[in-house]
C-alpha positions as CSV (number, residue, x, y, z in Angstrom):
1,X,0.0,0.0,0.0
2,X,1.4,3.4,-1.0
3,X,0.0,6.8,-1.0
4,X,1.1,8.9,-4.0
5,X,1.3,12.6,-3.4
6,X,-1.5,12.4,-0.8
7,X,-3.9,11.4,-3.6
8,X,-6.3,8.4,-3.6
9,X,-5.0,5.3,-5.4
10,X,-7.1,2.6,-6.9
11,X,-6.1,-0.6,-8.6
12,X,-5.8,0.8,-12.1
13,X,-3.7,3.7,-10.9
14,X,-1.0,1.1,-9.9
15,X,-0.6,0.2,-13.6
16,X,0.0,3.8,-14.4
17,X,2.2,4.7,-11.4
18,X,4.6,1.7,-12.0
19,X,4.4,1.8,-15.7
20,X,3.2,-1.8,-16.1
21,X,2.3,-3.0,-19.5
22,X,-1.2,-4.5,-19.8
23,X,0.1,-8.1,-19.8
24,X,2.2,-7.5,-16.7
25,X,-0.8,-5.8,-14.9
26,X,-3.1,-8.7,-15.8
27,X,-0.8,-11.2,-14.2
28,X,-0.5,-9.2,-11.0
29,X,-4.1,-7.8,-10.8
30,X,-5.6,-10.9,-8.9
31,X,-3.0,-10.3,-6.1
32,X,-3.7,-6.6,-5.7
33,X,-6.0,-5.9,-2.8
34,X,-7.0,-2.4,-2.0
35,X,-9.9,-1.7,0.3
36,X,-11.5,1.5,-1.1
37,X,-12.7,2.6,2.4
38,X,-9.2,2.4,3.9
39,X,-7.4,4.6,1.4
40,X,-7.1,8.2,2.5
41,X,-8.3,11.0,0.3
42,X,-6.1,14.0,-0.5
43,X,-4.2,15.3,2.4
44,X,-2.8,18.8,2.8
45,X,0.8,19.1,3.7
46,X,-0.2,20.2,7.2
47,X,-2.5,17.2,7.7
48,X,0.2,14.9,6.5
49,X,2.8,16.4,8.9
50,X,0.2,16.1,11.7
51,X,0.0,12.3,11.0
52,X,3.8,12.0,11.0
53,X,4.1,13.8,14.4
54,X,1.3,11.6,15.8
55,X,3.3,8.5,14.7
56,X,0.5,7.3,12.5
57,X,2.9,7.1,9.6
58,X,5.5,4.2,9.7
59,X,7.7,5.7,7.0
60,X,7.5,8.4,4.5
61,X,9.5,10.0,1.7
62,X,9.4,12.7,-0.9
63,X,10.4,11.5,-4.3
64,X,10.4,13.7,-7.4
65,X,7.9,16.1,-5.8
66,X,5.5,13.5,-4.6
67,X,5.0,12.4,-1.0
68,X,4.7,8.6,-0.3
69,X,3.8,7.1,3.1
70,X,2.9,3.9,4.8
71,X,0.1,4.3,7.4
72,X,0.7,2.5,10.7
73,X,-3.0,1.6,11.4
74,X,-3.4,-0.1,8.0
75,X,-0.2,-2.2,8.4
76,X,-0.9,-3.2,12.0
77,X,-4.5,-4.2,11.2
78,X,-3.5,-6.3,8.2
79,X,-0.7,-8.0,10.1
80,X,-2.9,-8.7,13.2
81,X,-5.4,-10.3,10.8
82,X,-2.7,-12.7,9.7
83,X,-2.3,-11.2,6.2
84,X,0.9,-10.6,4.4
85,X,1.6,-7.3,2.8
86,X,3.8,-6.3,-0.1
87,X,5.0,-2.7,0.3
88,X,6.8,-0.8,-2.5
89,X,9.4,1.2,-0.6
90,X,12.5,3.1,-1.2
91,X,15.7,1.8,0.5
92,X,15.2,4.1,3.6
93,X,11.6,3.0,4.0
94,X,12.5,-0.7,3.7
95,X,15.2,-0.3,6.4
96,X,12.7,1.5,8.7
97,X,10.0,-1.2,8.2
98,X,12.5,-3.9,8.8
99,X,13.6,-2.2,12.0
100,X,10.0,-1.7,13.2
101,X,8.8,-5.2,12.3
102,X,12.0,-7.4,12.6
103,X,10.1,-10.7,12.9
104,X,7.6,-10.0,10.1
105,X,9.5,-8.0,7.5
106,X,11.3,-9.6,4.6
107,X,13.1,-7.2,2.3
108,X,13.4,-7.9,-1.4
109,X,15.3,-5.7,-3.8
110,X,14.1,-5.9,-7.4
111,X,17.0,-4.9,-9.6
112,X,17.1,-3.7,-13.2
113,X,19.5,-5.7,-15.4
114,X,21.4,-2.5,-15.9
115,X,21.1,1.3,-15.5
116,X,21.0,1.6,-19.2
117,X,18.1,-0.8,-19.5
118,X,16.3,1.0,-16.6
119,X,16.8,4.3,-18.6
120,X,15.2,2.6,-21.6
121,X,12.3,1.2,-19.6
122,X,11.5,4.6,-18.0
123,X,11.5,6.3,-21.4
124,X,9.3,3.5,-22.9
125,X,6.7,3.8,-20.1
126,X,5.7,7.4,-20.6
127,X,7.2,10.7,-21.8
128,X,9.7,11.8,-19.1
129,X,11.6,15.1,-18.9
130,X,15.3,14.6,-19.1
131,X,15.8,16.3,-15.7
132,X,13.4,13.9,-14.0
133,X,15.1,10.9,-15.8
134,X,18.5,12.0,-14.5
135,X,17.1,12.3,-10.9
136,X,15.4,8.9,-11.1
137,X,18.6,7.2,-12.4
138,X,20.7,8.9,-9.7
139,X,18.4,7.5,-7.0
140,X,18.4,4.1,-8.7
141,X,22.2,3.9,-8.9
142,X,22.4,4.7,-5.2
143,X,19.8,2.1,-4.3
144,X,21.4,-0.6,-6.4
145,X,24.7,-0.1,-4.5
146,X,22.7,-1.0,-1.3
147,X,21.0,-4.1,-2.7
148,X,23.3,-6.4,-0.7
149,X,21.5,-5.1,2.5
150,X,18.2,-6.8,1.5
151,X,17.2,-10.3,2.5
152,X,16.6,-11.3,-1.1
153,X,17.5,-9.9,-4.5
154,X,15.5,-10.5,-7.7
155,X,16.9,-9.5,-11.1
156,X,14.1,-8.0,-13.2
157,X,15.6,-9.0,-16.6
158,X,12.4,-10.6,-17.8
159,X,9.0,-10.0,-16.2
160,X,7.9,-13.7,-16.0
161,X,11.3,-14.8,-14.7
162,X,11.3,-12.0,-12.1
163,X,7.8,-12.9,-11.0
164,X,8.8,-16.6,-10.7
165,X,11.8,-15.4,-8.6
166,X,9.4,-13.5,-6.2
167,X,7.2,-16.5,-5.9
168,X,10.1,-18.8,-5.1
């Protein structure tokens, strides 16, 4: 579960946000569970900061002008119900979740085959300004260098192969 820029996310938004091709989304769609009533609506920066101070946010980051956050109540409720969660986090968020939930958290780094291939994939997904592309690649390079700190690493050289690696 991720909140993008304080805006409501539904299943089809995930396809757009992560640049999934239709075939990729169709494979993952049955596993995507979002309870419409538990997703927050738009939050002002002040409301967001209030949630952070009240420790209702487990981890948060600002990436390319968007705020992302993982709400504590949602995670705690799902885990106490015996459900597993898959969170899409940056490296800092993954470390924080692993520290807060040491017995439950398993970290998986999904790596691109190369930075050049990542550049191509980003460009193929949607029109991207060169300045944004440079920022994204800078972050990706830094995160790839820390991949050894994750419990597991999966090479995303081929979607079906990577999905099988995640399942294994």
